[in-house]
C-alpha positions, 0 to 999 in steps of 0.5 A, spaced: 153 379 261 149 375 267 151 375 274 154 368 274 158 370 268 161 376 272 162 372 278 166 367 275 170 372 271 172 375 278 174 368 281 178 366 275 184 369 276 184 367 284 184 360 281 190 361 277 194 363 282 192 357 287 193 351 282 200 348 279 198 347 272 203 342 272 201 338 278 193 336 277 191 330 281 184 328 282 185 328 290 181 325 295 174 326 292 177 322 285 179 316 290 172 316 293 168 316 287 172 311 284 172 306 290 164 307 290 164 305 283 168 299 284 164 297 290 158 298 286 160 294 280 163 288 285 156 288 288 153 288 281 157 282 279 156 278 285 148 279 284 149 277 277 153 270 279 148 269 284 142 270 279 145 266 274 146 260 279 139 259 280 137 259 272 135 252 270 139 251 263 136 244 262 132 244 255 125 240 254 126 235 249 124 236 242 117 233 240 117 227 236 116 229 228 109 227 226 109 221 221 106 223 215 101 218 212 104 213 207 101 214 200 099 208 196 101 208 189 096 207 184 098 203 178 
């Protein structure tokens, strides 16, 4: 058994006494993480919209097909 496992084994009973197993919430840290992710997605979407507005979607006209030389029938 390593020192880390021994320390966790000693702390595990303490964690069981302090938390209500029926009421577990993400708390303020969960809210902060969610808010940071939401702001990041908002910033990426705003940037994407700005870049998509600058794209020129006009296509170049297709080149005219080359006409084949007329073949004269021999009779």
